VEXDRENZA-856445 format. One record per residue: residue in one letter; x, y negated, z negated of N, C-alpha, C in turn. Coordinates in Angstrom, 3 decimals, always signed. Atoms other than C-alpha are relative to their C-alpha. Layout:
REM VEXDRENZA-856445
  resn        nx        ny        nz       cax       cay       caz        cx        cy        cz
     A         X         Y         Z         X         Y         Z         X         Y         Z
...
***
This chain:
REM VEXDRENZA-856445
  resn        nx        ny        nz       cax       cay       caz        cx        cy        cz
     M    -0.934    +0.581    -0.651   -33.098   +57.338  -129.507    +1.060    +0.038    +0.210
     N    -0.895    -0.486    -0.794   -30.458   +57.100  -127.997    +1.258    -1.001    -0.820
     P    -0.967    +0.392    +1.347   -27.444   +57.195  -130.791    +1.061    -1.100    +0.381
     T    -0.392    +0.731    -0.728   -25.067   +54.805  -128.343    -0.879    -0.644    -0.031
     I    +0.340    +1.508    -0.138   -27.107   +52.171  -127.788    -0.651    -0.679    -2.190
     E    -0.392    +0.148    +2.391   -27.994   +52.356  -131.967    +0.944    -0.702    -0.033
     K    -1.241    +0.039    +1.282   -24.521   +52.627  -133.180    +0.845    -1.721    +1.024
     I    -0.601    +1.249    -0.240   -23.444   +49.546  -130.772    -0.792    -1.282    -0.738
     V    +0.894    +1.384    +0.657   -26.841   +47.248  -132.109    +0.461    +0.314    -0.685
     S    -0.376    -0.165    +1.111   -25.940   +48.107  -135.174    +1.295    -0.425    +0.048
     D    -1.890    +0.169    +0.319   -22.280   +47.332  -134.647    +0.001    -1.102    +0.446
     F    +0.350    +0.629    -0.126   -23.328   +44.613  -133.187    -0.243    -1.573    -1.314
     Y    +0.862    +1.175    +1.052   -25.591   +42.514  -136.184    +1.573    +0.075    -0.822
     T    -1.189    +0.093    +1.322   -22.540   +44.000  -138.731    +0.532    -1.469    -0.050
     I    -1.161    +1.007    +0.467   -20.455   +41.637  -137.455    -1.027    -1.583    +0.378
     A    +1.371    +1.387    -0.296   -23.568   +38.991  -136.098    +0.095    -0.821    -1.326
     T    +0.335    +0.367    +0.768   -24.497   +38.502  -138.700    +0.954    -1.126    -1.285
     T    -1.327    +0.663    +0.519   -21.252   +37.302  -140.917    +0.400    -1.175    +1.073
     D    -0.070    +1.209    -0.219   -20.426   +34.936  -138.249    +0.085    -1.726    +0.254
     V    -0.046    +1.702    +0.810   -19.064   +31.454  -138.828    -1.217    -0.493    +1.170
     M    +0.867    +0.728    -1.276   -20.595   +30.488  -135.300    -2.159    -0.268    -0.361
     I    +0.864    -0.098    -0.517   -23.963   +32.345  -134.977    -1.067    +0.746    -1.407
     G    +0.952    -1.009    +0.895   -24.808   +33.915  -138.241    -0.726    -0.552    -1.305
     Y    +1.204    +0.969    +0.799   -27.002   +31.126  -139.779    -1.452    +0.336    +0.082
     H    +0.843    -0.157    -0.939   -29.095   +32.144  -136.944    -0.849    +1.286    -0.866
     F    +0.470    -1.150    +0.644   -29.744   +35.820  -138.746    -0.197    +0.120    -1.276
     R    -0.033    +0.127    +1.838   -29.647   +34.776  -142.893    -1.517    -0.769    +0.146
     K    +1.760    +0.791    +0.867   -33.561   +32.634  -142.003    -0.775    +1.793    +1.054
     I    +0.719    -1.159    -0.119   -34.051   +36.885  -140.655    +0.117    +0.311    -1.728
     A    -0.819    -0.701    +1.540   -32.334   +37.669  -143.978    -1.269    -0.938    -1.286
     T    +0.845    +0.774    +1.175   -35.267   +36.473  -146.335    -0.205    +1.374    -1.338
     K    -0.148    -0.344    +2.027   -34.427   +38.905  -149.415    -0.050    +0.147    -0.570
     E    -0.310    +0.907    +0.759   -34.957   +38.375  -152.184    +1.317    +0.902    -0.717
     G    -1.027    -0.406    +0.670   -31.682   +39.316  -154.104    +0.947    +0.187    +1.547
     V    -0.685    +0.323    -1.315   -29.636   +38.959  -150.937    +0.719    -1.058    +0.384
     H    -1.232    +0.899    +0.687   -26.697   +37.025  -150.876    +0.073    -0.667    +1.699
     P    +1.268    +0.568    -1.073   -27.689   +34.041  -148.348    +1.613    -0.154    +1.443
     L    -1.016    +0.154    -0.383   -23.785   +34.261  -146.758    +0.146    +0.959    +0.776
     K    -0.222    -0.916    -0.866   -23.662   +37.327  -146.028    -1.060    +1.047    -0.563
     P    +0.591    -0.675    +0.227   -26.759   +39.323  -145.901    +0.295    +1.827    +0.959
     P    -0.303    -1.413    -0.715   -26.473   +43.231  -145.744    -0.911    +0.534    +1.065
     L    +0.502    -1.028    -1.523   -27.291   +45.245  -141.977    -1.560    +0.107    -1.134
     E    +1.436    -0.746    +0.517   -30.176   +46.615  -144.727    -1.748    -0.898    -0.080
     A    +0.109    +2.108    -0.416   -31.244   +42.580  -144.212    -1.040    +0.301    +1.138
     F    +0.421    -0.078    -1.595   -32.628   +43.454  -140.771    -0.451    +1.783    -0.114
     S    +1.108    -0.591    -0.336   -34.004   +46.740  -141.035    -1.375    +0.651    +0.588
     S    +1.266    -0.665    -0.908   -37.244   +46.695  -139.537    +0.411    -1.536    +1.074
     H    -0.076    +0.827    -1.335   -35.679   +43.867  -137.146    +0.707    +1.167    +1.269
     I    -0.657    -0.390    +0.022   -32.861   +46.262  -136.101    -0.861    +1.436    +1.118
     P    +1.279    -0.810    -0.152   -35.633   +48.914  -134.756    -0.526    -0.341    +1.810
     R    +0.897    +0.855    -0.642   -37.243   +46.437  -132.730    +0.841    -0.485    +1.013
     I    -0.617    +1.069    -1.317   -34.179   +44.882  -130.754    +0.998    +2.033    +1.610
     V    -0.791    -1.766    -0.250   -32.694   +49.192  -130.300    -1.246    +0.405    +0.801
     N    +1.037    -0.048    -0.978   -36.249   +49.856  -128.440    +0.198    -1.021    +0.719
     F    -0.712    +1.013    -1.075   -35.261   +46.706  -126.483    +0.977    +0.480    +0.772
     W    -0.742    -0.616    -0.762   -32.310   +47.769  -125.107    -0.452    +1.650    +0.854
     Q    +0.377    -1.628    -0.066   -33.586   +51.405  -124.553    -1.069    -0.305    +1.451
     V    +0.718    +0.509    -0.856   -36.119   +49.657  -122.622    +1.089    -0.351    +2.010
     Q    -0.870    +0.488    -1.693   -34.008   +47.743  -119.941    +1.546    +0.906    -0.290
     L    -1.314    -1.133    -0.373   -31.260   +50.443  -120.280    +0.185    +0.844    +0.645
     E    +0.094    -0.669    -0.369   -32.700   +52.723  -119.568    -1.843    +0.559    +0.489
     G    +1.055    +0.145    -0.467   -36.117   +52.182  -118.738    -1.399    +0.944    -1.326
     K    +1.086    -1.087    +0.332   -38.062   +54.073  -121.373    -0.953    -0.916    -0.892
     S    +1.097    +0.428    +1.127   -41.286   +52.899  -123.132    +0.414    -0.415    -1.421
     I    -0.450    +0.954    +2.264   -41.212   +50.336  -126.501    -1.061    +0.672    -0.317
     Q    +0.909    -0.216    +1.453   -42.685   +51.843  -129.471    -0.056    -1.186    -0.293
     G    +0.406    +1.848    +0.963   -43.932   +49.168  -131.562    -0.750    -1.116    +0.517
     E    +0.742    +1.349    -0.680   -45.214   +45.644  -130.853    +1.440    -0.034    +1.197
     S    -0.725    +0.719    -1.116   -43.753   +43.874  -127.994    -0.209    -1.634    -0.300
     F    +0.347    +1.009    +0.257   -43.064   +40.208  -128.372    +1.147    -0.897    +1.675
     D    -0.576    +0.832    -1.236   -41.245   +37.359  -125.765    +0.770    -0.937    -0.576
     L    -1.708    +0.328    +0.785   -37.770   +36.878  -126.186    -0.318    -1.065    +0.499
     I    -0.590    +1.709    -0.438   -38.112   +33.266  -124.785    -0.577    -0.413    -1.783
     K    +0.524    +1.124    +0.662   -40.147   +32.069  -127.244    +0.071    +0.654    -1.870
     V    -0.587    -0.305    +1.330   -39.236   +34.253  -130.134    +1.797    -0.670    -0.401
     H    -1.298    +0.512    +0.055   -35.570   +32.693  -129.508    -0.164    -1.402    -0.047
     K    +0.859    +0.953    -0.858   -37.178   +29.500  -128.228    +0.366    -0.585    -1.627
     A    +0.502    +0.568    +1.435   -37.786   +28.909  -132.113    +1.219    +0.375    -1.307
     L    -1.734    +0.135    +1.093   -34.008   +29.476  -133.803    +0.520    -1.075    +0.855
     G    -0.812    +1.275    -0.532   -33.095   +26.640  -131.639    +1.533    -0.089    -0.157
     I    -1.652    -0.410    -0.975   -29.919   +28.258  -130.148    +0.437    -1.398    +1.120
     L    -1.129    +1.004    -1.153   -27.322   +25.617  -128.469    +0.620    +0.541    +0.240
     P    -1.380    -0.895    -1.281   -25.167   +26.688  -125.407    +0.705    +0.362    -0.325
     G    -1.723    -0.250    -0.178   -22.140   +27.360  -126.941    -0.991    +1.115    -1.695
     E    +1.066    +0.072    +0.339   -24.430   +29.640  -129.470    -0.060    +1.345    -0.153
     L    +0.391    -1.050    -1.323   -25.726   +31.527  -126.657    +1.202    +0.699    +0.704
     G    -0.973    -0.227    -0.421   -22.368   +31.695  -125.494    +1.257    +1.215    -0.856
     R    -0.459    -0.443    +1.207   -21.084   +33.031  -128.997    -0.512    +1.606    +0.058
     W    +0.800    -1.354    +0.208   -23.579   +35.730  -129.069    +0.652    +1.261    +1.213
     I    -1.158    -0.973    -0.941   -22.507   +37.104  -125.631    +1.079    +0.400    -0.353
     K    -1.349    -1.206    +0.011   -19.299   +37.184  -126.179    +0.317    +0.726    -1.202
     L    -0.381    -0.943    +1.086   -19.130   +39.237  -129.866    -0.900    +0.776    +0.704
     F    +1.288    -1.325    -0.775   -22.200   +41.451  -127.780    +1.585    +0.857    +1.065
     R    -0.933    -0.547    -0.471   -19.398   +41.792  -125.275    +1.845    +0.636    -0.135
     D    -1.305    -0.668    +0.628   -16.281   +42.500  -127.410    -0.743    +1.457    -0.523
     I    +0.095    -1.368    +0.949   -18.470   +45.339  -129.315    -0.405    +0.889    +1.218
     L    +0.307    -0.802    -1.070   -19.299   +46.956  -125.612    +1.402    +0.479    +0.275
     A    -0.949    -0.336    +0.163   -15.808   +47.091  -125.089    +1.328    +1.387    -0.983
     N    -0.417    -0.381    +1.097   -14.959   +49.238  -127.906    -0.551    +1.395    +0.795
     Y    +0.749    -1.203    -0.561   -17.623   +51.719  -125.821    -0.304    +0.552    +1.268
     D    -0.531    -0.437    -0.907   -15.352   +53.033  -122.613    -0.752    +1.313    -0.247
     Q    -0.200    -1.670    -0.242   -16.187   +56.503  -123.081    -1.829    +0.099    +0.677
     N    +1.496    -0.421    -0.833   -20.304   +55.888  -121.660    +0.187    -1.075    +1.582
     D    +0.022    +1.762    -1.069   -19.273   +52.997  -118.573    -0.760    +0.226    +0.820
     E    +1.985    +0.260    -0.753   -22.582   +53.717  -116.752    -1.062    -0.608    -1.033
     L    +1.307    +0.654    +1.322   -24.309   +52.255  -119.674    +0.568    -1.149    -0.655
     I    -0.977    +1.457    -0.606   -21.692   +49.850  -120.494    +0.427    -0.518    +1.084
     L    +0.448    +1.622    -1.172   -21.565   +48.130  -116.991    -1.368    +0.248    +0.207
     K    +1.259    +0.878    -0.397   -25.552   +47.858  -116.847    -0.374    -0.554    -0.934
     W    -0.529    +0.812    +0.904   -25.124   +46.443  -120.246    +0.415    -1.084    +0.312
     N    -1.089    +1.062    -0.465   -23.114   +43.917  -119.310    -0.563    -0.537    +1.190
     E    +0.981    +0.862    -1.073   -25.217   +43.017  -115.807    -1.107    -0.370    -1.339
     K    +1.404    +0.190    +0.696   -28.315   +42.903  -118.486    +0.054    -1.679    -0.682
     L    -0.964    +0.728    +1.093   -26.002   +40.764  -120.788    -0.307    -1.715    +0.477
     N    +0.362    +1.178    -0.689   -25.615   +38.233  -117.793    -1.360    -0.141    +0.717
     H    +1.804    +0.260    -0.505   -29.203   +38.519  -116.461    -0.234    -0.626    -1.389
     F    +0.619    +0.040    +0.786   -30.374   +37.807  -119.821    +0.601    -1.892    -0.724
     E    -0.607    +1.498    +0.727   -28.065   +34.877  -120.811    -0.403    -1.077    +0.848
     N    +0.448    +0.739    -1.337   -28.850   +33.669  -116.842    -1.708    -0.546    -0.952
     I    +1.636    -0.384    +0.063   -33.049   +33.678  -118.414    +0.151    -1.011    -1.116
     F    +0.437    +0.322    +0.899   -32.377   +32.198  -121.496    +1.105    -1.403    -0.222
     K    +0.242    +1.636    -0.182   -30.450   +29.197  -120.232    -0.603    -0.508    +0.644
     K    +0.973    +0.350    -0.769   -33.184   +28.415  -117.744    -0.376    -0.669    -0.889
     N    +1.449    +0.208    +0.916   -35.789   +28.732  -120.035    +1.240    -0.505    -1.596
     L    -0.269    +0.950    +1.148   -33.985   +27.029  -123.303    +0.741    -1.045    -0.469
     F    -0.886    +1.064    +0.171   -31.292   +24.514  -122.734    +0.077    -1.103    +1.949
     S    +0.328    +0.543    -0.339   -32.668   +23.215  -119.397    -1.668    -0.303    +0.365
     N    +0.669    +1.031    -0.069   -35.103   +19.922  -118.844    -1.322    +0.449    +0.734
***
C-alpha cells in the first residue's frame, strides 16, 4: 500500500466520521457493539478503510484492486446522500489534501479525480 494514500484516507475518516453534517452516514457503517454512537473510533472502520485505500490506489496509480470490488454509485445511493452532503465530503477531502503538498503530482491527480467523482455522483445520484 502507498503510505501517503493510506494516511490521507485515514486522516479523512478521522475528521469525516465525526463531522456535524456528514458524520451520521459513517455511523451507519460503524455498527460495532460498544461504539459511541456519535463518535465512532477509526477502528470501527477497520474493514472499510483498506477497501477505500485500494480504491484510491486504483484511481491514482492504476494498481489492481485486491479483494472485492463494488459498485460505487449503488453503494452510495443506498446511503441517501444529499447534494450538500456531497459538497461537504468534497470540501473535507480537499482540506485534507491541502496538507499534503509534498507530493504535488499525487495531490493534483487526486483533486482531478475528486472533480470527476463529484460529477459522476451529481449525475447519478441527484438528477432525475
